N, C-alpha and C positions, 0 to 999 in steps of 0.2 A: 701759583699752584703748578706743580709739575710732577711727573712720575719720578720716583726716587729709586726704588728697588723692585725687581721682579724675581721671585724665587720659585723654581719649578722642582717638584719631586714626583717622579713616576708619570709625568705628563707626556704622552706620545713617546718620542725618542729620547726624552730627558729622563733616563732611568735613575741616575744619581742626582743628588741635590745640586742644583745649579742656580747661582744668583747673578743677576745682571744689574749693575749700579749705573743708572742713567744720569746724564748731565743735562742741565738746561740748554736749550738750543737744539742743534741738529745732531741726532745719533744715528749712525749708519750701521746696519747689520749686513755683513758680507760673508760669502762662502760658496762652495760649489753646489751644483744642483743636487737635491736629495739629502743635503746635510742636516736639514731641520730648521732652516731660517723661518719659513712660514709658520712653524709650530710656535714660535715666539708670539706672532700675531694672534694665532688661535688661542694661546694661553691668556693674552690680554683680554680678548673678547669673552672667553669662558669665565674668567674670574670676575668680570663686570656684569655677568648675568645672562650671557647668551644661552638660549634654551634649544636652539635648532641644531640637531646633529649634522644636517647637511651644510649648514653655514660653517661648521668646523671641519668640513671635508671628511665626514664619516657617515656610516649608515645607522649606527646606534650611539647613544651617549657613552656607552662603555668603551667605545673605540678610542677614547682619549687616554685610557689607561695603557701603560706600556705593556705590549702584548708578548714580549720575550723574543729572543733570537736563538740561534743554534748554540751559542755559548753562554747565554744568560737567561734565566727563567723569567716568566711573566710575573708582574707585580699585582698586588691586590687592591691598590687604590692609587688615585692621582690627586695631587694637592698643588695648588698655585696660590702664592701669597703676593699681593701687590701693596707696596708702601707708597703713599702719595704725600708730597710736601704741601701742607695746608697752612703755611705761614701767613699767606694773604687772607685766610679765612674764606676762601671761595666756597668751601664745603660748609654747610650749616651744622657744624659740630665743633665743640670747644676743645680741639686738639690741634697742635701744630703739625703733627704727623698722623695720618689715618692709614691703618693697615687693614686691607680687605683680604679675606682668605676664603677659598672654596675647596672642599674635599669631596671626592666621589669614590665610593667603594664598589668593587666589582659585583657585590651582592645586590647593588641597586640603591643603597642609602646615600644621602647627600648631607653635607654640613656646610653652613655659612657662618662667618664670624666677622665682626668689625672690632678692631683693636682687641682681639682675643675673646670677645663676648659673643656667644652664640646669637644668631639673628635669623631673619627670614630673607629669602631672595628679594621679596618686595621691599624690605628695608634698604638693601643695597641699591636697588633700582631707583627708589625715591631719593636716596642720598646723592646719587650721581645725576639725577634728572635736573637739579637746579643749576648745574654747570653746562647744560646743553648736551649731555651724554645720555641717550635713552636707548630703548630696545632696538631702534633702527640701526644703531651703531654707525652713524654717518662719519664719526671721527676715525673709524678704522676702514681704510680702503684696501681690502684684500684683493687677491687675484680674482679677476672676473667682476669686480665691483664696478669698473668703468662701463662694461657692457650692460650691467644691471641697471645703471643710471640711465643709459641711453634707451634701453628697451622697456624701461618702466613706464607705467601709465601716468598721466598727469597727476592723478590723485596720489600715486606713490612718490612722485617728485615733491609734491606738497608735503608729504610726511617728513622728508629730509629737512625741509625748511622749518616745519613745526618743531622738530626735535631740537634744532639749533636755536630756535627762538625760545625754547623752554615752555611751550604751551601744552605739552603732552600731559603734564600733571594737572593742568586745568581741565583737559579733556577727560582724564580719569576721574576727576572730581565731578564733572558733569555727568559722566556715565554712571557713577555711583549714585548721584542724586536722582537720575532718571530711573535706575533700578529700584531705588527706594520708593520713588513715586509709583512705579508699577506694582510693587508689592503692597504699597500703602493703599492703592486703589482697590486691590482685591480685599484688603482688610476693611476698607471703608464700605465696600459693597456688602461684605459679609456682616459688618456691624449693623448696617441699615436693614439688611434682611432679618438679622437677629432681633433688632428693635421692633420691627413690624410683627415678627412672630410672637415676641413677648406681649405686645399689645393685643394680639389676637387671643393669646392664652389667658390674659388677665381676667376676662369676663367669665368664662367657664370655671376658672379656678376660684373666683370669688363665690360663685354658687356652691362649689364643693366645700369651701371654707365654712359657709353658713351651715351646711349639712353636718360638717364635722363638729361644729359647736354643739348642735343638738345631740349628736351622737355621744359627745363627751359626757353630757348630763346622764343619758341612759346608761352609758358604760359605767358611770360611777355607781348606779344602782346595781348593775350586774356584778361589779367588783365587790361591793359591800355584801350582797346576798351570797355570792359564791364564797367569799372569804369566811363568812360566819358558818356556812354549811361545812366547809373544809376544816375550819377550826374545831367544830363538833366532832368530825371524823377523827381528827388528830387527838383530841382529848380522850375519846373512847379507846383508840388504839394504844395510847399511852397508859391507860389504866390496865389494859390486858397485859401489856409488857411488864408492868410492875408486879402483877399477880404471878406471872411466870417467873419473875426474878426471885420472889419469896420461896417458891417451891424449889427453885434451883439452889437456894442457900441451904435449905434443910438437907437436900441430897448431898451437898458438898460436906456437911458435918458428918453424915454417915460414912462417906468415903474416907474422911480423915481418920475416924476411929478404926476402920478396917485397915487403913494404911499403917497404923501403929502396930496392930497385931501382925500384919504381914512383915513388918520390919523386924519384930521380935523373932518370928520363925526363920526369917532369912539370916538373922544374926546367929541363931543356934545352929542352923545348918552350916553356916560359914565356919563356926568354931570346929564342928566335927570334920569338915572338909580340910580345915587347916591342920588338925591332928593327923588325919590320914595322909595329907600331903607331906607333913613333917616326917612321918614314919616311912614313907615310900623311898626317900633317898637313903635311909639307913639300910632298908631291905635291899635296895639296888646295890649299895656299897658292899654288903655282905655277899650278895650273889656274885658281884664282880670279883671279890677277893677269893671266893670259893673257886670260881672258874680259873683265875690266874694261878692259884696254888696247884690245882689239878694239872694245869699246863706245865708248871715248873717241875712237878714230880715226873712227868713223862720226859721232859727235856733232860733232867739230871740222870734218869735211868738210861736214856739213849746215849748220853755223853760218856758215862762210865763204861758201857759196852763198847763204844767206838774206840775209846782210849786203850782198852785192853787189847782189842783186835789190832790196833796200830802198833802197839809194843811188840806183839807176837810177829808181825810181818817184818819189822825192822831188825829183830834179832836173828832172822834167818839169813844165811850167807848169801852174798850178791853173786851175779853172773861172773864167769871166769873172764879175766882181762884179755883183750885181743892181743895175740902174739903173731904178727906178720913178719915181713922183712925187717931187718935191722936198719938203722939209719946209715951205717957204713956201707952196706951192700948197695943201697939205693944211690949213694954218691958215686960209686964205681960205674954204675950204669949211665949216669949223667955224663961222665967223661967220654965214654965210648960214643954216645949220641952226638957230642960236639964234633968229634973227628969225622963222622959220616956226613954231617951238614956241610963241612968245608969241601968235600969231594963233589957233592951235588951242585954246589955253586959254580964250580968250574965247568961242569957239563951244561948248565943253563946258559953260560956265556957263549959256548961253542954253538949251541942251537940258535941263538939270536943272530949270530953272523950268517949262518946258513939261511935263515929266514929273510934277511935283507937282500941277499942275492936273488932268491926266488921272487920276491916282490918286484924287483927291478925288471926281471924278465917278463913278468905278467903285465906290468904297465906298458912295456914296449908293444906287446901283442895287442893290448886293448886299444892303444893309440892307432895302430895300423887298422884295426877293425873299425874304429870310429871314422877314419878317413873314408873307408870304403862305404860305410853306412851313410855318410853325408852326401857322397856323390849319388848313391842309389836313391836317397830321399829326394834330392833335387829332381832327378829324372821322374820318380814316381809322382812328385807334386805336379810336374808339368802334365803328366798323363791324367792325374786326377782333375786338374783344372779343365782339361779338354772334356773329360767325361762329365764334370759338373756343368760346364757350359752347355753341353749337349742335353743334359737332363733338364737344365733350366729352360732351354729353348723348347723342349718337349712340354714342360709344364705351362709355359706361356702360350704355346700353340693350343694346348688343351683348354686353358682358361679363355683364350680368345674365342675359340670355337664354342665353348659353353656360353660365353657372353652373347655371341651372335645368335645362338639358339634362343637364349632368354629374351633378348631384344625382339626377336621375331615373334615369340609367343606373347610378349607384352604388347606389341603392336596390334596383334590380332585381338587381344583383350580390350585394348583401348578403342580400337575401331568398333568393336561390338558395343562398348559403353557409349560411343558417340551416336551410334544408331539408336540405342535405347533412349538417350537424352533427347535426341531430336524428336523421337516419337512422343515423349512426355511433353516436350515443348509444344508440339502441334496440338496435343490434346488440351493442354492448359490454355493455349491461345484460343481455341474454339470455345472453351467454357467462358473465358474472359469476354469474348465478343458477345456471347449469348447474354451474360449478366449485364454487360454495358447496355445492350439493347433494351433489356428489361428495365434497368435503372432510368435510361433516357425516356422510355415510353411512360414509366410511372411518373417521372418528373414533369414531362410535358402535359400529362393528363391532370396534374395537380396544381397547375399554375393558378387556376381559379381559387383553389384553397388558400394558396399563399397570399393572393390578392385580398381574399376575404379576411384572412388573418390580420394583414396589415390594416385593412379598413376597420376591423373590429378593435384593433389596438388603438387606432386613431380616435375612433368613437369613444372607446373606454377612457382614454386620456382626456378627450374633450369633456366627457361627462364628469370626470374627476375635477377638471379645472372649473367647470360650471358649479359643482358642489362647493368647491373651495371659495369661488367667487360669491356664491349665495351665502355661504357661511360668514365670509368677511363682511358682506353687506348687512347680514343680520346682526353681527357683532357691532358694526358701526351704528346701525339703527338703534340697537339696545343701549349703546353708550350715549348716543344723542338723546334718546328718551330719558335715560337716567339723569343726564346733564340738565336738560330743560326742566324736568320735574324737580330736581334739587334746586335749581335756580328759582323756579316758581315758589317752592316751599319757603326758600330763604326770603324772597321778596314779600311773601305773604306775612311772614313773621315780622318783617321790618315795617309793614304797613299798619301794624296794630297801633292805635292811638295811644299816646303817652300822657295825655292830660285828662280832664274830666269828660271828654267826648266819649271815651270808651265806657265810662261809668254811665253816661246818659243813654247810650244806645242799649247797654245791657239792662237798664231799668225798664225799657219798653214803655215809656211814659206816653200819655196821650198827646198827639200833635207832633211827636218826633218822627220824622219820615226816613231818616238814615244818614249816611255819611255824605259829605259834599263830593268827595272824590268819586263816589259811585254814581253821582248824578251829573257829572260833567264829562265832556269829551273834548280833548285838546288835539289840534293839528300837530302832527309829528314835527319835532324840532323846536316847538315853541313852549314846551312845558314849563321851563323855569321862568320865562317872561310872563306867561299867563298866571302862574302861581304868585308872582310878585304883584301882578295887577289885582289879584283877588285879596291881597292884603291880609293873609293869614287865614282867610275863611276856608282855604283848601283843606286844612287839617281839621275843620270843624264839622258840625252836623247841620242838617236841613230840618227846619220846623215849619209848621203849617202857617202860623200867623204870629202876630205880636203877643197875643195872650199865651200861646204855647211857649214863646221865647221867654216871657216874664216868668212863667211857671217853672221853666227849666232852670233859669238863672237862680231863682229863689231856692229851688230844691238843691242845686249844686252848692250854694252857700251854706245852707243848713247842714248838708251832709259833709261839708268840707272837702268836696271832690276836687276843687281846684279851678283853674281858668277854663272858660268856655268861649268858643268861636261859633256863632250861629248864623245861618243864612235863612231869612224869612221868605217863605215861598210867595206870599201875597204882597211882598214889598214892591216898590217901583221907584222911579226917580226921574230927574230932568233929563231930557234927551240932549246929550252933548256930542253925539257922533258927528254932527254937522261941522263943528269946529275941528274935530279930529280929521275929517276927510279933507277939509280945506288945507290943513297943515300938510297932509300927505301929498296933495296936488302941488302945493308950493315947492316942496323939497324934491319932488319928482324921484323919490327913492323907489327902487325895484321892490317887487313883492318879497324877495328873499332877504331884504334889508329892513323892511318895516311893513306892518299890517295892523288893521284895526283889531282890537281885542274881541269885539263882537263877532268878527269873522272867524276868529280862532277858537273862542270858547263857545261850546254848544251844550245846552242842557239836554238831558236824556229823558226828563219827565216834566211834571208840572212846574218844577223849579227853574225852567228855562228863562222865564221872564225875570225872575229875581236875579239870576246870574247875569242876564244881559244888562239889567239896570245897574248891577254892581260894577261891571267893567265898562259902562257907558262913557264914551269920551276918552277912553284909554287907547293909546297906540303902543304896539309892541315893536321895539327896535332891536337890531342885531347887536349894537354896542353903544357906548356912551357918546361917540361922535355923531352917530345918526340920531340919538336921543336929543343932543344939543340942537341939531338942525330942526328937529320937529318942535321942540319947545320954542325956539326962536320964531318958528312959523306959526305959532299960536296953538299948538296941541295942548289940551287941558292937562292930561296926565300921560307920561311916557314911562314904560317899563322895559328893561333890557333883558337879554337872555342870561345875563350874569346875575339877575335878581335885583338890580338897582332901579329905583323909582324916583322920577322927578315930577312934582305936581305943584305948579304955581309957586307958592312961598315955602314949600316943604320938599325935602328930598331925603330918602333913606336907602340903605343898601348894605352890602357886605355880609348879609345873612343868607346862607345857602340852604338852611333847613327848610324854609317854607317852599323853596323851589324844589327840594328833593322829594317831597311827598308825591307830587303829581308825576315826576319823572319815574319814581319807583312804581307808581300805579300803572303808568304806561308800559314800563318794563315788565310788570307782573302780567298785564293783559297779553303782551306779546309772548311772554314765556308760556302762559297757559295755551295760547294758540299753537306755538311751536311744539309743546309737549303733546297736544292732541294729534297734530300732524305726525309727530315721531311715533306715537302709538300705532297710528294707521300704517306708517311705513314699516314698523316692526311686524305687524300682522302680514303685510304683503311680503316682506322678506322671509318670514317663516313659511308662508305658502310656497314661495319660489324655492326655498331650500328643500321642502318636502318633495316638490316636483323634480328638482334636480337629483335628489337622492333616489327617487324611483327610477328616473332615466339611467342613473349610474348603476343601479342594481340590474336593470335590463341589459345594459352594456356589458357588465361583468359576466352575466350568464351567457350572453352571446359569445364573448371573448373566450370564456372557459370551454364552451362547446367546440368552437372552432380550434382552439388550442389543443384540445384532446384529439380531434381529427388530425390536426397537423402533427401532433406528437406520434400518433400511430403511423402516419406516413413516414415521418422522420425515423422512427424505429425500424420500419421495414427497409428504408434506404440505408440506415446504418448497418443492418444485417447484411444487405447486398454489398455495401461498401466494404465491410469487413471480409466477406467472402472474396470480393474482388481483390482486396489487399493480399489475402493468402494466395490466391491463384496467380496474381502478378508476381508475388515473391517466388512462387514455384516456377513460373515462366522465366523469371530472371535467373533463378538458380540453374534451370535447365540450360538456358543460353550460355551462362557462364561455364557450366560443365562442358558443353560442346566446345566452347572456345578453349578451355583449359586442355581438353583431350586432343583437340586438333593441334594445339601447340605442342602437346606431348608427343603426338605422332611425328610432327616435323623434327623434334629433337631426336626421336628414336631413329628416324631415317638418317639424320646426320651422323648419329653414333654408329649405326650399322655400316655406313660407308667408311667411316674412320677405322672401325674394327676390322673390316675386310682388308683394307690397305695394310694394317699392322700384321694381320695373319699372313699375308703374302710375303712381307719382309721377313718374318720369322722362318718361314719355309726356306727361303734363300739362304739365311744364315746356317740353318741346320744342314743343308746340303754341303756348304763349304766346310763345315767341321767334319762331316763324315768322309770327305775326300782328302783329308790331311795325311802325309806320309807316316810310315810306321818305323822309322829309324830309332826312335827313342825306346821302343820295346826291345830291340836287339841289344842296345847298350845296357839296358836294365838287366837282361839275362846274363851278360858277361860279368857285370858287377856283382850279381847274385852269386855266381860261382866263386869269384874271388872272395866275397864276403864269407862263404861257407868254409873255405880253407883257413881264412884268418880267424874265424870263430873257433875252429878245432885247435889252432895253436893257443888261443886265449884260454880255452877250457883246460888244455894240458898244463899251462902255466898256473892256472888257478888251482888245479889238483895238487901240483907240487907245493904251492903255497900253503894249501890246507894241511898237507902232511907235515910240512915244516912247522906250521903253527901248532899242530897237535903234539908233535914231539917236544916243542918248547913248553907247551902247557903241562905235559906230563912231568917233565923234569922240574918245572916250577912248583907243581903240586907236591912232588916228593920233597922239594926243598922247603916248602911251607910246612909240610908235616914234621920235618926234623928241626924246623927253625926254633920252636919253643920247647922241644922235648927235654933238653939238658936242664933248662931253667925249671921246668915242671918237676923233674926228679929231685932237684935241690929243694924245692918247696915241699915235696912229699916227705922228705927226710925230716925237715923241721917240724911238720905236722905230727909225725909219729912220736917224736920226742915230747911234744906238748901234750898229747893224749895220754901218755904213760903218767905224767905228773898229775893230770886231772883225776885219773882213777884212784890214785892214792888219797887225794883230798876228799873224795866222795865217801870212801870207807870211814873216815874219821867223823864226817857229819852224820852218818846213819847211827853210830854209837851214841852220839849226843842226843838225837831225836828219840831213841828208844827210852832213854832215862826220863825225858820230859813226859812221854806218854804214860809211863808208869805212875808219875806224880799226879797227872790229871785224873787218872782212873781212881786213885785213892781219894782225892778231894771230892769228886763227883759222888762217890758212894756215901760219904759223910753228909753232904748237903741233901741227899735224897732222904736220909733218915729224918733230918730236922723238918723238912718240908712236909713229909707225911704226918708228922705230929701236928703241925699248924693246920693242916687240912681237916683233921678230925674235929678240932676246936671250932673252926669257922662253920662247919656243917651243922653242929648243935645250935649255935647262935642263930643261924638262918632259919631253922625249923621253928624256934620260939617266936621270931618276928613274924613269920607267915601266919601263925595262929592268932596273934594280936590283931593283925590286919583284917582277918575274917570277922572278928567281933565288931571292929569299928565300921566295917561296910554294912553290917546289919543295922546298926544304929543310924547310919547316914541314910539308908533306904527309908526307914520310918520317918525321919525328918523331912525327906523329899515329899512323901505322901501328904503330910500335914501342910506343907507349903503349897502344894498343888490345890488342896481344898480351899485354902485362903485365896489363892489367885483366881479360882473359879468364881468365888463370891465377888472378888474385885471386878471380874469381867461382867458379871450380872449387873453390878452397880454402874459400870461404864455404859452398858446398853441402856439402862434406865436414864442415865445422865445424857446419853446421846439423844434419846427421844425427847427429853426435856429441852435440850439445846436446840433440836430441830423446831420444836414448838415455839421456843423463845425466838429463834432466828426468823421463823415465819412471821411472828407478831412484829418483831423489829423491822423485817423487810417491808411489811405492810405500812408500818409507821414511816419508814424511810421513803417508801414510794409516795406516801401522802406528803411527806416533807418536801420531796423533790418536786411533786406536783405544785406545792405551795410556792416553791422558788420559781419553777418554770412558768406557771400560770399567773401568779400574783407578785412574784419578785420579793417574797418575804420568807424569813426563816420560820420553822415550826414554832419555836418559842415565842418569837415576836407575834406570829399570827394568833396563838392561843392567848397571849397577854392582851392583845388589842381587840380580838374578835371572838374570844372564847365564849362558850355557852353560859358561863357564870356571870357574864357582863350584861347589864341592861342595854336595851336597844333604843336609840332615838332616831326616828326616820326623818329624812329631810322633807320639807313641805314647800309647795309653790309659794312665790312671793305674794304677800298680802294675807296669807292664812296664818292662823295661830298655830304654834308648834304643839304637837301632842306630847303627853307625858311619856317618860321612858317606860318600856314594857320588857318583861323577861323573854328570853330566847325560846321560841317555839319552832322546831325544825320544819313543820308542815307550812307555817306561814312564810318562812324564808324561801322554801322551795317554790311556793306559789309566786312570791315576789320575783324570784329569779326567772321563772318561766315567762311572766308578764314582761319583764324588762327585755328578755331575749326576743319576744315577739315584736315589741316596739322597735327594737334595733333591726330586726329583719325587715320590717315595713319601710325603714329608711332606705333600703336597697344597698347598693355598693357604696362604701364609704372610703374616701381617701383620708387616712388618718394624718397624713402629712400636709393636708391642704392648707391649714393655717400657716405653718412654717413656710410651705412652698409659696403661698400667696405673698407673705411678707418678704421672702427672699426674692421673689420675682419682681416685686415692686422696687426693691433695693437695686436689683440687677438692671432693671429698666432705667432707673435714674443714673446708675453707673455707666451704662452703655451710652446714654444721652451725653454725659460728660465726655466720655471717650470719643464719641462721634465729633463733638465740637473740637476736642484736642487734635484729632486727625485732620479735620478740615483746616485748622490753623497751621498744623505742620505741613500740610500739602501746599498751602499758600506760601509758607516760608521756603520750601524746596523749589517751588516755581520761581520765587524771587532769586534764590541762589543760582538756578539755571540761567535766568536772564542776566544776572551779574556776570556769570562766567562767559556767556556768549558775548556780552559787551566787552569784557576784558580780552577775550581771545580775538575779537574783531579788531580792537585797537592794536594789540601786539602783532597780529598777522598782517594788518595793513602796513604797519611800519616795516616789518621784516620783509614782506614781499617787495616793497618799494626799494629797500636797501639792497636786497639780493639782486633785483633787476638792474639797479645802477651799477653794482660791483661786477655783474656778469658782462655788461656791455664794455666796461673798462678792461676787465681781464681778457675778454675775447679779443679786443683790439690789440692787446699786448702780445697775445699768443698768435694772432693772425693779423699782422700789420696790414691795413688796407681792407680787411674783412669787416663784416658786420654781424653781430649776433644780439639777440634779445630774448627775453622771457615774456611769454604771452599767457594771460590768465584765460582759462576756458570759460569762466563765468564771472566777469569782473563785478557784477552786482551782488554776488553771494560770496563774500570774503570767507565765510565760515566753511564753505564746501567747494570752492573753486579749485580746479586743477591747474597745473603749471606745465605749459608746452615750451619747447626749446626751438628757436629758429636760428640756424647757423648758415652763414654764407661766407665761405673762405674767399680771399682775394682772387679776382680773375674768374670767378664762377658765379653762375646765376642760380644754382640750386639752393634750396632751403631745407629739403628733407634730409634728416639725419642718416637714413638708410643708404643714401647715394654718396656719402662721404667715404674717403679712404680710411684704412685702419688707423693710421696716425692721426688724421683729422678727427676721427671719432673719439680717439683717446684724449686728444687735446680739448675737444668740446666738453667731454665729461669732466676733465680736470678743471676747465674754466668754470663749469657749473658748481663743482664742489668747492673750488677756491673762492668763488663769489660768496658761497654760504659761509666759508671760514672767515672771510674778511668782514662780512656784514655782521655776523654774530660769532665772534671768536670763541673757541673752546680752549681749555688749558693745554691740550696736547692733541696731536694727530699722528696716526699710524698709516704708512703707505707701503704697500707690498708690490715692488717692481712696477710702479705706475709709469715709469719712463722707459720701459723695455722696448717699446715699439717706435721710439722717437729717434730722428736723426740728430746730428750734432747741433744744428741751428735751433731746432725746436727744444732740444735738451737745454741749451743755454737760456732760452726764454723761461723754461720751467724752473730752472735752478734759480733764476732771478726771483720768481714768485716764492720759492722755498725760503729764500733769504728774507723776503718781506714778512712771510708768516712767522719767521723765527723771532721777530721783534716782540710778538704778543703770545706766542705759543711754543710749546716743545714739540719737536718733530722726531719721529722714529721711522727711518726709511730702510726698507729691505731693497738692496740694489746690487747690480753687477757692473754699474757704470763707474769708471774711474773718476770722471769729473764730479759726479755726485759725492764720491768719497772725499774729494779734495775740499769740499765746503763743510765737512762734518766737524763737530766739536769732539766727538768720541767715536771710535771704531770698535765693532764687536765682530770677531772672527768665529764663525761656526763651522765645525768639522765633524765628520762621522768616523768614530773609531772602528777597529776591526770587529769588535763585539756588537756592533749595531747600536751604540749609544752615542748621543750627541754630546760634544764638549765645546766649551766656549772660552775664548781668550779676549781681553779687552785692552784698549789703549786710549788714553786721552791725547788728542792731537796737540794741545797746548804744551803737554809735557815733552813731546817730541820736538816742538819748536824751541822750547827753552834749552833742550840738550844740544 
């Protein structure tokens, strides 16, 4: 497995897509500082899951995106793709090549992919963790990594070894299991609490369920009675609705008849209206024709009059034609004007020559005047400079004087402010002293109050502690009392006889004196042995004599009560204790190993002799070994504490039941005694708690009273302190103001001194300027006279120039006046000829127009006669149509009145219908309300309710169990109302009912069973997780033990090679705890006694760190390693040693080295040159060394 390709797009300085194809073996990346070599290392760390921006030499993760340069804009995302050759299957994925990509957007989003498939960061980390590459990134040794290794804590160094050993995934698995355990514990606790709560709720809920069952029976009666009453209401409402519906039908028939009559009237009126509407367009058309014909008559009349007038005006003679100059005379004038224009042109040329001579003379005069002006200006400027300097000095002198006066006034003001501030400071200081004395006096006087407050607080806390202690004692006493009482009750239940003995005692037969266990008293510790010696009588009863025993046995047999064990009070036996004592003396056993039964068993009443006779000659032994010694010594009967019995030719044992009865009796007696003592202790604890609470209340009252007094004192002190704070602030402000003003006075004095010196200097300069010679003024006067003469010459030249220009302009104007006159006269001649021709054509057109006007007048007169005839005809037709329309309107008015009467009748019927509809709607509303009530209250529709509970149905009432059913009876509303009232009273007597109690009780029982199952599942899961954690710890222990040993061995060897003659080793901080131990480094270079890393030189520190990392690399190899200038601080000798280690690592791993060393480049299999272009973008070139060798 090795790195194959690294592609960068927009990552840091790699703005453009850049791909690096790596070779197996050693790959060296070279280039100048700042070119982007280390960005390659950052890209590898980033694409493999690095999440720390600082580890990527940035402040934020967005810093890895190309930020732009002056010539190139910033990019919006960074993308790095790494292709890994997985031919050897080192990665647990079924691909020979694995491509990992990571993309970061400037907006903050991230994308991860494996072979183009989107995935999580965790997926990438887990994929790489199996090869020894984890989040610590120990395979990437960046700049500063060596110092990080040396300054790391022992636990951090352990992390490097863990990552190389591949145990980080086991740790993550363990942490995940522990997190599950933690969450599971909370779930377990919660389920236990829920189960307990459910058990607590089941009892009350069962009682509620019983009440709910009774309520269901009563509610059935309520439902039946209520349903029958409501069905009766619905039936009555339905009958009323049907009656209203019949009336509504009759009303609708009347309305239908009236509607037919109304339709006939509407149809008749419609026909009349249609006739009127049909006649209206004819009348409108006649009216329109009449109006149009009248308009035509007027138009034709006007047209004939206008045409006649036009003919008359055209036949009148036109104005006389214009008769001015003839065209020939105008052309003669044009020739004369052309000759005059040529003469004026010659005069203009002569005037221009004269003007040029005058201009030259004027320019010479102006040049002479300018020379004089320049000299005069220079002299005047000098004079002005002197005057300006003098004025400026005068202004400076005035300013300085004013500033000195201002400073003097400000000094006086500041001095007065200092005096005022000092006065305020003195006053504030006196007030501060007075308040401090008051505060001190008040504080000194109240020391007893503070002491009392502390004592009251101590007493109060002691009282609270006493109350808490008493409460805890009471709780313990109550718990002990409950415990002993419960134990006594349990033992009492276990003491109940299980055979016929209980029956015998309960019968109270004559001669039966009670139970054997009540009549016997056993020494502590010997209960089991004594019970064995009693041979089963311990569970039996005591009878007075043999007659009583026979009577009891007969009665038990007849009653079938079972087996009986009886002790006869008047019985006796042979004294065998002598033999038993002899056996004890022979064996010489201690009292705690063997005792006579007669010494242990003691009767508490008249049955003592019978008991003694029963155990006569019996020895109680601690075990079978002591029993054997006693039997051998001649003891008649021996019983052990285990319940075994040896008696002459018979032995029995192995049954603990007989022994248990007396032990339980003894335990019961002890429990009763302890319970009585616990009750007394509870009473004492309650009394002590009451006394402690009374003392605590007294202490609280005392503490509250003293605290109030102390609070009043503290309030007063706080007010004094606040006032002191204000006064001290005023005092401090006054002192600061004095200091500021004194400093201001000092600066004013310095400024006054400096200003006075400046003013003296200004007066000296002013004196020097005023004493300057006045030769420049004389020169200025002479030049002014010369300038005046030159100016006169210039004015004369300018006057001559003006006259010459005026003469030229006059002649040019005359020339321009004659310039177009000849051509204008020629144009005028041509215009006169054209106007004569136009007048002739106009006379011909007027004759033609007069003829046309005469024809128009004639035709208009004829049309006027015809139009007047048509107008008379249309007027007659229009009058006839108007008369017919008046007749139709009278008929239409009569039809409208008939229609209005019918509509009034219709409205009256509508009102009646509306009233009927309201009544019907009211009845239907009542019916619907009852139907809605049936649905809401009973959950049944109105039809269903009437069909099943209607008043027409016979009623069969339910009867209690055991009683004969009554015959059906008809519906009587009063009976059902009484039945409903009784059922509601019974239901009210039941009180509050939980209608869901039955379902809730069943559900709660089911949930309780479910929670019990879940509880068991959680406990099993917890045990499984604990097993997983133990397996992980064992696995990590084994892996880390091996890894630590291998790394320590490799470190010693590597250190010897890098430091010949030196000694280095790895030391575990806690060798007994492999799972948590840290790793320390001891390094002693040759010729030195030091072991502390901080005392080594820079090169020695670098080599030590390299030795540690190389030891990890060799002990647990990874597919590749990245080293960023790790040999930068080494000399040539140490570099040779390090290169040797590089070549050894090359055998098992791929190396990517960032270097500036030529010797490191010489061992490379491939070289990558990194450079920075002018636009701030990194570019890369690569070369295989073997290709160079072949060339």
